[in-house]
LUMLUMNU-457015 format. One record per residue (C-alpha): residue number from 0; residue in one letter; x, z, y. Coordinates in nm, 4 decimals. Layout:
<r num="NUM" residuo="A" X="X" Z="Z" Y="Y"/>
...
//
This chain:
<r num="0" residuo="M" X="9.7023" Z="10.0989" Y="8.0812"/>
<r num="1" residuo="L" X="9.4861" Z="10.1121" Y="7.7686"/>
<r num="2" residuo="G" X="9.1298" Z="9.9930" Y="7.7239"/>
<r num="3" residuo="S" X="8.9069" Z="9.7196" Y="7.5933"/>
<r num="4" residuo="P" X="8.8578" Z="9.4839" Y="7.7669"/>
<r num="5" residuo="I" X="9.1655" Z="9.5338" Y="7.9842"/>
<r num="6" residuo="S" X="9.2678" Z="9.1966" Y="8.1299"/>
<r num="7" residuo="H" X="9.0712" Z="9.2601" Y="8.4509"/>
<r num="8" residuo="S" X="9.2535" Z="9.5833" Y="8.5372"/>
<r num="9" residuo="L" X="9.4040" Z="9.6180" Y="8.8843"/>
<r num="10" residuo="S" X="9.6069" Z="9.9227" Y="8.7803"/>
<r num="11" residuo="P" X="9.9278" Z="9.7308" Y="8.6893"/>
<r num="12" residuo="A" X="9.9512" Z="9.5983" Y="9.0459"/>
<r num="13" residuo="L" X="9.9069" Z="9.9468" Y="9.1926"/>
<r num="14" residuo="H" X="10.1504" Z="10.1266" Y="8.9638"/>
<r num="15" residuo="T" X="10.4153" Z="9.8535" Y="8.9752"/>
<r num="16" residuo="A" X="10.4088" Z="9.8661" Y="9.3553"/>
<r num="17" residuo="A" X="10.4425" Z="10.2433" Y="9.3425"/>
<r num="18" residuo="Y" X="10.7485" Z="10.2292" Y="9.1173"/>
<r num="19" residuo="A" X="10.9127" Z="9.9692" Y="9.3429"/>
<r num="20" residuo="A" X="10.8495" Z="10.1780" Y="9.6546"/>
<r num="21" residuo="L" X="10.9873" Z="10.4885" Y="9.4801"/>
<r num="22" residuo="G" X="11.2997" Z="10.3035" Y="9.3656"/>
<r num="23" residuo="L" X="11.2087" Z="10.3405" Y="8.9983"/>
<r num="24" residuo="T" X="11.3257" Z="9.9886" Y="8.9190"/>
<r num="25" residuo="W" X="11.3611" Z="10.0601" Y="8.5465"/>
<r num="26" residuo="W" X="10.9983" Z="10.1707" Y="8.5100"/>
<r num="27" residuo="R" X="10.7356" Z="9.9325" Y="8.3747"/>
<r num="28" residuo="Y" X="10.3567" Z="9.9472" Y="8.3620"/>
<r num="29" residuo="D" X="10.1644" Z="9.7155" Y="8.1286"/>
<r num="30" residuo="A" X="9.8033" Z="9.6533" Y="8.0358"/>
<r num="31" residuo="I" X="9.7508" Z="9.6937" Y="7.6602"/>
<r num="32" residuo="E" X="9.4323" Z="9.5965" Y="7.4788"/>
<r num="33" residuo="C" X="9.3317" Z="9.8985" Y="7.2727"/>
<r num="34" residuo="D" X="8.9993" Z="10.0039" Y="7.1267"/>
<r num="35" residuo="E" X="8.8925" Z="10.3404" Y="6.9867"/>
<r num="36" residuo="A" X="9.0065" Z="10.2568" Y="6.6358"/>
<r num="37" residuo="G" X="9.3591" Z="10.1747" Y="6.7507"/>
<r num="38" residuo="L" X="9.4164" Z="10.4639" Y="6.9914"/>
<r num="39" residuo="S" X="9.5595" Z="10.7201" Y="6.7492"/>
<r num="40" residuo="A" X="9.8201" Z="10.4811" Y="6.6092"/>
<r num="41" residuo="L" X="9.9215" Z="10.3664" Y="6.9555"/>
<r num="42" residuo="L" X="9.9724" Z="10.7261" Y="7.0692"/>
<r num="43" residuo="D" X="10.1809" Z="10.7948" Y="6.7609"/>
<r num="44" residuo="G" X="10.4010" Z="10.4996" Y="6.8526"/>
<r num="45" residuo="C" X="10.4838" Z="10.6251" Y="7.2015"/>
<r num="46" residuo="G" X="10.8442" Z="10.7440" Y="7.1948"/>
<r num="47" residuo="P" X="11.0542" Z="10.9452" Y="7.4436"/>
<r num="48" residuo="D" X="11.0834" Z="10.6445" Y="7.6746"/>
<r num="49" residuo="W" X="10.7107" Z="10.6623" Y="7.7555"/>
<r num="50" residuo="A" X="10.6110" Z="10.8597" Y="8.0673"/>
<r num="51" residuo="G" X="10.2352" Z="10.8342" Y="8.0323"/>
<r num="52" residuo="L" X="9.9208" Z="10.6314" Y="7.9843"/>
<r num="53" residuo="S" X="9.6198" Z="10.5384" Y="8.1925"/>
<r num="54" residuo="L" X="9.2944" Z="10.5102" Y="7.9996"/>
<r num="55" residuo="T" X="8.9771" Z="10.3230" Y="8.0738"/>
<r num="56" residuo="M" X="8.6649" Z="10.2690" Y="7.8676"/>
<r num="57" residuo="P" X="8.6018" Z="10.3200" Y="7.5841"/>
<r num="58" residuo="L" X="8.8882" Z="10.5663" Y="7.5408"/>
<r num="59" residuo="K" X="8.8284" Z="10.8474" Y="7.7904"/>
<r num="60" residuo="R" X="8.6416" Z="11.0666" Y="7.5443"/>
<r num="61" residuo="T" X="8.8074" Z="10.9407" Y="7.2265"/>
<r num="62" residuo="V" X="9.1484" Z="11.0603" Y="7.3444"/>
<r num="63" residuo="L" X="9.0571" Z="11.4286" Y="7.3863"/>
<r num="64" residuo="P" X="9.1045" Z="11.5463" Y="7.0237"/>
<r num="65" residuo="L" X="9.4336" Z="11.3530" Y="7.0084"/>
<r num="66" residuo="L" X="9.5954" Z="11.5593" Y="7.2858"/>
<r num="67" residuo="D" X="9.8031" Z="11.8762" Y="7.2645"/>
<r num="68" residuo="R" X="9.6730" Z="12.0207" Y="7.5906"/>
<r num="69" residuo="V" X="9.3938" Z="11.9220" Y="7.8271"/>
<r num="70" residuo="E" X="9.3642" Z="12.0435" Y="8.1858"/>
<r num="71" residuo="P" X="9.0510" Z="12.2527" Y="8.2560"/>
<r num="72" residuo="L" X="8.9030" Z="11.9870" Y="8.4843"/>
<r num="73" residuo="A" X="8.9203" Z="11.7182" Y="8.2159"/>
<r num="74" residuo="T" X="8.7596" Z="11.9612" Y="7.9725"/>
<r num="75" residuo="Q" X="8.4767" Z="12.0270" Y="8.2172"/>
<r num="76" residuo="V" X="8.4225" Z="11.6571" Y="8.2769"/>
<r num="77" residuo="G" X="8.4529" Z="11.5798" Y="7.9070"/>
<r num="78" residuo="C" X="8.6864" Z="11.2872" Y="7.9723"/>
<r num="79" residuo="A" X="9.0574" Z="11.2262" Y="8.0264"/>
<r num="80" residuo="N" X="9.1802" Z="10.9056" Y="8.1876"/>
<r num="81" residuo="T" X="9.5469" Z="11.0061" Y="8.1989"/>
<r num="82" residuo="V" X="9.7995" Z="11.1106" Y="7.9367"/>
<r num="83" residuo="V" X="10.1382" Z="11.2478" Y="8.0390"/>
<r num="84" residuo="F" X="10.4161" Z="11.2863" Y="7.7826"/>
<r num="85" residuo="A" X="10.6186" Z="11.6015" Y="7.8553"/>
<r num="86" residuo="A" X="10.8189" Z="11.8413" Y="7.6401"/>
<r num="87" residuo="A" X="10.7168" Z="11.6468" Y="7.3277"/>
<r num="88" residuo="Q" X="10.3503" Z="11.7069" Y="7.4071"/>
<r num="89" residuo="R" X="10.0560" Z="11.4907" Y="7.5061"/>
<r num="90" residuo="L" X="9.8924" Z="11.6342" Y="7.8167"/>
<r num="91" residuo="G" X="9.5471" Z="11.5146" Y="7.9267"/>
<r num="92" residuo="Y" X="9.4214" Z="11.4894" Y="8.2840"/>
<r num="93" residuo="N" X="9.1283" Z="11.3422" Y="8.4723"/>
<r num="94" residuo="T" X="9.2272" Z="11.1716" Y="8.7963"/>
<r num="95" residuo="D" X="8.8913" Z="10.9974" Y="8.8480"/>
<r num="96" residuo="V" X="8.7648" Z="11.3153" Y="9.0148"/>
<r num="97" residuo="A" X="9.0550" Z="11.3165" Y="9.2601"/>
<r num="98" residuo="G" X="8.9945" Z="10.9454" Y="9.3148"/>
<r num="99" residuo="I" X="8.6324" Z="10.9996" Y="9.4145"/>
<r num="100" residuo="V" X="8.7122" Z="11.2977" Y="9.6373"/>
<r num="101" residuo="G" X="9.0003" Z="11.1088" Y="9.8007"/>
<r num="102" residuo="A" X="8.7983" Z="10.7915" Y="9.8548"/>
<r num="103" residuo="L" X="8.5105" Z="10.9823" Y="10.0146"/>
<r num="104" residuo="G" X="8.7525" Z="11.1865" Y="10.2242"/>
<r num="105" residuo="E" X="8.9045" Z="10.8691" Y="10.3706"/>
<r num="106" residuo="H" X="8.5602" Z="10.7931" Y="10.5094"/>
<r num="107" residuo="G" X="8.5028" Z="11.1366" Y="10.6553"/>
<r num="108" residuo="I" X="8.2964" Z="11.2738" Y="10.3678"/>
<r num="109" residuo="G" X="8.4232" Z="11.6090" Y="10.2472"/>
<r num="110" residuo="K" X="8.3514" Z="11.9730" Y="10.1875"/>
<r num="111" residuo="Q" X="8.3437" Z="12.0427" Y="10.5609"/>
<r num="112" residuo="N" X="8.0642" Z="11.7860" Y="10.6008"/>
<r num="113" residuo="P" X="7.7649" Z="11.8572" Y="10.3747"/>
<r num="114" residuo="V" X="7.7126" Z="11.5559" Y="10.1503"/>
<r num="115" residuo="G" X="7.3847" Z="11.6292" Y="9.9718"/>
<r num="116" residuo="P" X="7.1318" Z="11.5559" Y="9.8544"/>
<r num="117" residuo="A" X="7.3347" Z="11.3295" Y="9.6265"/>
<r num="118" residuo="L" X="7.2341" Z="11.0716" Y="9.3670"/>
<r num="119" residuo="I" X="7.4508" Z="10.9391" Y="9.0855"/>
<r num="120" residuo="I" X="7.3513" Z="10.6037" Y="8.9394"/>
<r num="121" residuo="G" X="7.4491" Z="10.5898" Y="8.5718"/>
<r num="122" residuo="G" X="7.5284" Z="10.8445" Y="8.3035"/>
<r num="123" residuo="G" X="7.8654" Z="10.7507" Y="8.1523"/>
<r num="124" residuo="A" X="8.2190" Z="10.8858" Y="8.1825"/>
<r num="125" residuo="T" X="8.2554" Z="10.7923" Y="8.5487"/>
<r num="126" residuo="A" X="7.9232" Z="10.9594" Y="8.6248"/>
<r num="127" residuo="C" X="8.0633" Z="11.2801" Y="8.4727"/>
<r num="128" residuo="A" X="8.3661" Z="11.2517" Y="8.7017"/>
<r num="129" residuo="A" X="8.1348" Z="11.1938" Y="8.9992"/>
<r num="130" residuo="L" X="7.9485" Z="11.5109" Y="8.9070"/>
<r num="131" residuo="A" X="8.2735" Z="11.7084" Y="8.9098"/>
<r num="132" residuo="A" X="8.3729" Z="11.5540" Y="9.2435"/>
<r num="133" residuo="L" X="8.0399" Z="11.6551" Y="9.3958"/>
<r num="134" residuo="S" X="8.0914" Z="12.0050" Y="9.2581"/>
<r num="135" residuo="Q" X="8.4288" Z="12.0216" Y="9.4342"/>
<r num="136" residuo="L" X="8.2541" Z="11.9147" Y="9.7548"/>
<r num="137" residuo="G" X="8.0169" Z="12.2071" Y="9.7267"/>
<r num="138" residuo="E" X="7.7100" Z="12.0490" Y="9.5687"/>
<r num="139" residuo="K" X="7.5075" Z="12.2736" Y="9.3387"/>
<r num="140" residuo="S" X="7.2241" Z="12.0336" Y="9.2556"/>
<r num="141" residuo="V" X="7.2512" Z="11.6592" Y="9.1873"/>
<r num="142" residuo="S" X="7.0122" Z="11.3839" Y="9.0793"/>
<r num="143" residuo="A" X="7.1071" Z="11.1133" Y="8.8308"/>
<r num="144" residuo="A" X="6.9254" Z="10.7829" Y="8.7881"/>
<r num="145" residuo="V" X="6.9574" Z="10.6730" Y="8.4257"/>
<r num="146" residuo="R" X="6.7655" Z="10.4297" Y="8.2085"/>
<r num="147" residuo="N" X="6.7268" Z="10.6806" Y="7.9262"/>
<r num="148" residuo="A" X="6.7857" Z="11.0525" Y="7.9841"/>
<r num="149" residuo="D" X="6.7939" Z="11.1087" Y="7.6075"/>
<r num="150" residuo="R" X="7.1176" Z="10.9084" Y="7.5950"/>
<r num="151" residuo="A" X="7.2815" Z="11.0981" Y="7.8814"/>
<r num="152" residuo="G" X="7.3737" Z="11.4050" Y="7.6822"/>
<r num="153" residuo="D" X="7.7385" Z="11.3929" Y="7.7919"/>
<r num="154" residuo="L" X="7.6323" Z="11.4059" Y="8.1564"/>
<r num="155" residuo="S" X="7.4010" Z="11.7003" Y="8.0877"/>
<r num="156" residuo="A" X="7.6807" Z="11.8814" Y="7.9059"/>
<r num="157" residuo="A" X="7.9221" Z="11.8201" Y="8.1934"/>
<r num="158" residuo="A" X="7.6659" Z="11.9548" Y="8.4406"/>
<r num="159" residuo="A" X="7.6289" Z="12.2718" Y="8.2322"/>
<r num="160" residuo="R" X="8.0051" Z="12.3258" Y="8.2204"/>
<r num="161" residuo="L" X="8.0329" Z="12.2670" Y="8.5961"/>
<r num="162" residuo="G" X="7.7417" Z="12.4955" Y="8.6789"/>
<r num="163" residuo="I" X="7.5443" Z="12.2155" Y="8.8451"/>
<r num="164" residuo="T" X="7.1681" Z="12.1747" Y="8.8254"/>
<r num="165" residuo="L" X="7.1078" Z="11.8159" Y="8.7141"/>
<r num="166" residuo="E" X="6.7778" Z="11.6339" Y="8.7592"/>
<r num="167" residuo="F" X="6.7214" Z="11.3008" Y="8.5881"/>
<r num="168" residuo="V" X="6.5157" Z="11.0501" Y="8.7848"/>
<r num="169" residuo="A" X="6.3887" Z="10.7011" Y="8.7082"/>
<r num="170" residuo="F" X="6.6313" Z="10.4102" Y="8.7298"/>
<r num="171" residuo="D" X="6.4621" Z="10.2486" Y="9.0291"/>
<r num="172" residuo="A" X="6.4757" Z="10.2391" Y="9.4083"/>
<r num="173" residuo="A" X="6.2403" Z="10.5368" Y="9.4464"/>
<r num="174" residuo="A" X="6.5407" Z="10.7542" Y="9.3599"/>
<r num="175" residuo="L" X="6.6956" Z="10.6642" Y="9.6975"/>
<r num="176" residuo="H" X="6.4359" Z="10.8483" Y="9.9043"/>
<r num="177" residuo="R" X="6.5686" Z="11.1565" Y="10.0858"/>
<r num="178" residuo="V" X="6.9198" Z="11.1022" Y="9.9465"/>
<r num="179" residuo="R" X="7.2223" Z="11.1220" Y="10.1777"/>
<r num="180" residuo="L" X="7.4975" Z="11.0156" Y="9.9364"/>
<r num="181" residuo="V" X="7.4783" Z="10.7638" Y="9.6512"/>
<r num="182" residuo="I" X="7.7538" Z="10.7175" Y="9.3926"/>
<r num="183" residuo="S" X="7.6930" Z="10.4142" Y="9.1732"/>
<r num="184" residuo="T" X="7.8942" Z="10.4292" Y="8.8503"/>
<r num="185" residuo="V" X="7.7422" Z="10.1270" Y="8.6755"/>
<r num="186" residuo="P" X="7.8927" Z="9.7773" Y="8.6278"/>
<r num="187" residuo="A" X="7.8451" Z="9.4924" Y="8.8741"/>
<r num="188" residuo="G" X="7.4842" Z="9.3782" Y="8.8857"/>
<r num="189" residuo="A" X="7.3409" Z="9.6854" Y="8.7155"/>
<r num="190" residuo="A" X="7.2509" Z="9.8512" Y="9.0461"/>
<r num="191" residuo="D" X="7.0845" Z="9.5441" Y="9.2005"/>
<r num="192" residuo="V" X="6.7413" Z="9.7035" Y="9.1684"/>
<r num="193" residuo="F" X="6.8515" Z="9.9691" Y="9.4165"/>
<r num="194" residuo="A" X="6.9850" Z="9.7082" Y="9.6580"/>
<r num="195" residuo="E" X="6.6607" Z="9.5115" Y="9.6617"/>
<r num="196" residuo="N" X="6.4654" Z="9.7968" Y="9.8180"/>
<r num="197" residuo="F" X="6.7388" Z="9.9344" Y="10.0426"/>
<r num="198" residuo="P" X="6.6078" Z="9.7597" Y="10.3584"/>
<r num="199" residuo="A" X="6.2629" Z="9.9178" Y="10.3154"/>
<r num="200" residuo="L" X="6.3939" Z="10.2746" Y="10.3273"/>
<r num="201" residuo="A" X="6.2793" Z="10.4639" Y="10.6356"/>
<r num="202" residuo="S" X="6.5905" Z="10.6787" Y="10.6162"/>
<r num="203" residuo="P" X="6.8661" Z="10.5098" Y="10.4128"/>
<r num="204" residuo="P" X="7.1496" Z="10.7121" Y="10.2595"/>
<r num="205" residuo="Q" X="7.4319" Z="10.7967" Y="10.4971"/>
<r num="206" residuo="A" X="7.6985" Z="10.6889" Y="10.2481"/>
<r num="207" residuo="V" X="7.7290" Z="10.4810" Y="9.9319"/>
<r num="208" residuo="L" X="8.0246" Z="10.4742" Y="9.6927"/>
<r num="209" residuo="D" X="8.0121" Z="10.1828" Y="9.4488"/>
<r num="210" residuo="V" X="8.2790" Z="10.2096" Y="9.1779"/>
<r num="211" residuo="V" X="8.2940" Z="9.8312" Y="9.1321"/>
<r num="212" residuo="Y" X="8.5939" Z="9.6620" Y="9.2976"/>
<r num="213" residuo="H" X="8.5674" Z="9.3094" Y="9.1565"/>
<r num="214" residuo="P" X="8.3572" Z="9.1131" Y="9.2200"/>
<r num="215" residuo="W" X="8.3131" Z="9.2559" Y="9.5665"/>
<r num="216" residuo="P" X="8.0940" Z="9.3121" Y="9.7549"/>
<r num="217" residuo="T" X="7.8147" Z="9.3966" Y="9.5145"/>
<r num="218" residuo="A" X="7.4515" Z="9.3540" Y="9.6136"/>
<r num="219" residuo="L" X="7.4310" Z="9.7303" Y="9.6666"/>
<r num="220" residuo="A" X="7.7368" Z="9.7229" Y="9.8929"/>
<r num="221" residuo="V" X="7.5890" Z="9.4427" Y="10.1036"/>
<r num="222" residuo="A" X="7.2567" Z="9.6231" Y="10.1362"/>
<r num="223" residuo="A" X="7.4324" Z="9.9452" Y="10.2375"/>
<r num="224" residuo="Q" X="7.6388" Z="9.7694" Y="10.5028"/>
<r num="225" residuo="Q" X="7.3352" Z="9.5944" Y="10.6453"/>
<r num="226" residuo="A" X="7.1588" Z="9.9308" Y="10.6739"/>
<r num="227" residuo="G" X="7.4511" Z="10.0814" Y="10.8649"/>
<r num="228" residuo="T" X="7.5427" Z="10.3087" Y="10.5752"/>
<r num="229" residuo="V" X="7.9042" Z="10.4195" Y="10.5316"/>
<r num="230" residuo="L" X="8.0401" Z="10.2133" Y="10.2412"/>
<r num="231" residuo="V" X="8.3123" Z="10.3358" Y="10.0057"/>
<r num="232" residuo="S" X="8.4416" Z="10.0774" Y="9.7598"/>
<r num="233" residuo="G" X="8.5563" Z="10.1032" Y="9.4034"/>
<r num="234" residuo="F" X="8.8989" Z="9.9933" Y="9.5230"/>
<r num="235" residuo="D" X="8.9235" Z="10.3096" Y="9.7337"/>
<r num="236" residuo="L" X="8.8457" Z="10.5160" Y="9.4236"/>
<r num="237" residuo="L" X="9.0884" Z="10.3231" Y="9.2040"/>
<r num="238" residuo="L" X="9.3652" Z="10.3578" Y="9.4617"/>
<r num="239" residuo="H" X="9.3333" Z="10.7345" Y="9.4931"/>
<r num="240" residuo="Q" X="9.3015" Z="10.7986" Y="9.1207"/>
<r num="241" residuo="A" X="9.6043" Z="10.5779" Y="9.0545"/>
<r num="242" residuo="A" X="9.8009" Z="10.7659" Y="9.3210"/>
<r num="243" residuo="R" X="9.7320" Z="11.0923" Y="9.1408"/>
<r num="244" residuo="Q" X="9.8442" Z="10.9326" Y="8.8125"/>
<r num="245" residuo="V" X="10.1700" Z="10.8223" Y="8.9739"/>
<r num="246" residuo="E" X="10.2305" Z="11.1776" Y="9.0928"/>
<r num="247" residuo="L" X="10.1640" Z="11.3208" Y="8.7468"/>
<r num="248" residuo="M" X="10.3883" Z="11.0697" Y="8.5712"/>
<r num="249" residuo="T" X="10.6795" Z="11.0583" Y="8.8195"/>
<r num="250" residuo="D" X="10.6590" Z="11.4054" Y="8.9799"/>
<r num="251" residuo="R" X="10.6915" Z="11.2330" Y="9.3188"/>
<r num="252" residuo="A" X="10.4527" Z="11.1767" Y="9.6071"/>
<r num="253" residuo="A" X="10.2621" Z="10.8520" Y="9.5631"/>
<r num="254" residuo="P" X="10.3402" Z="10.5737" Y="9.8150"/>
<r num="255" residuo="L" X="9.9743" Z="10.5158" Y="9.9015"/>
<r num="256" residuo="S" X="10.0352" Z="10.2472" Y="10.1646"/>
<r num="257" residuo="A" X="10.2477" Z="10.0295" Y="9.9344"/>
<r num="258" residuo="M" X="9.9941" Z="10.0688" Y="9.6549"/>
<r num="259" residuo="R" X="9.7072" Z="9.9764" Y="9.8866"/>
<r num="260" residuo="Q" X="9.8839" Z="9.6633" Y="10.0095"/>
<r num="261" residuo="A" X="9.9629" Z="9.5475" Y="9.6561"/>
<r num="262" residuo="G" X="9.6090" Z="9.6106" Y="9.5350"/>
<r num="263" residuo="L" X="9.4473" Z="9.4277" Y="9.8250"/>
<r num="264" residuo="A" X="9.6877" Z="9.1361" Y="9.7790"/>
<r num="265" residuo="E" X="9.5941" Z="9.1112" Y="9.4111"/>
<r num="266" residuo="L" X="9.2239" Z="9.1248" Y="9.4910"/>
<r num="267" residuo="S" X="9.2681" Z="8.8526" Y="9.7527"/>
<r num="268" residuo="A" X="9.4531" Z="8.6347" Y="9.5009"/>
<r num="269" residuo="R" X="9.1740" Z="8.6821" Y="9.2484"/>
<r num="270" residuo="A" X="8.9108" Z="8.5930" Y="9.5062"/>
<r num="271" residuo="G" X="9.1063" Z="8.2807" Y="9.5957"/>
<r num="272" residuo="S" X="9.1212" Z="8.1692" Y="9.2337"/>
<r num="273" residuo="G" X="8.7461" Z="8.2159" Y="9.1929"/>
//
């Protein structure tokens, strides 16, 4: 797992549990501090004993020109969070999209149940993945609440590649009106302004996915629960995207139950330690 900062990552617990459940006792998954400047050299140092890499910020876009092949979905999103080493090549994938679709599906939200109108909070790499997930669920038009639309060029470009009409709206609670699904892709605390006005909504969103998993619950998650809104946590997303990574790296079905148990246990231990 590469990124900066990386010490908070829950991914080692999920992947290690997966390898144990699959009997891959010789496999190891570590968190490695790596910034954009160090990514190329680290990739060059990965020998034949490396199966793959998970990537978090700020590396999801930086990695693209360093890969031999990139799946079409990752190209559309403009980000890769997974590298698989195969046949002496570096292959890039985006499993965040599968993570969002899987997490929503666990809560009964899918292509068979219309999800829109939908609002994405934020404009970064995860917002681009959310846009692709909504596209897979049949959405053709999506709103995005960002602080500065001029700095959300990557999101606009992803929308164009996906064939989605994207409307930028103000980064405030007014964006929640007449929205059925909200996907918040911003860090803990950044979406508090939306939580503050949640109780005043005459018709609150039917579902909220907040990509944060620690600390949990966020103010937005609490407000959504109090309003009777279906709540999908960042842990659900992380679990499903990690499961897809395990499948890509091991070519085996991911042991979702074992991964879920390990992740929840780690989160509980972190909560207990403050």
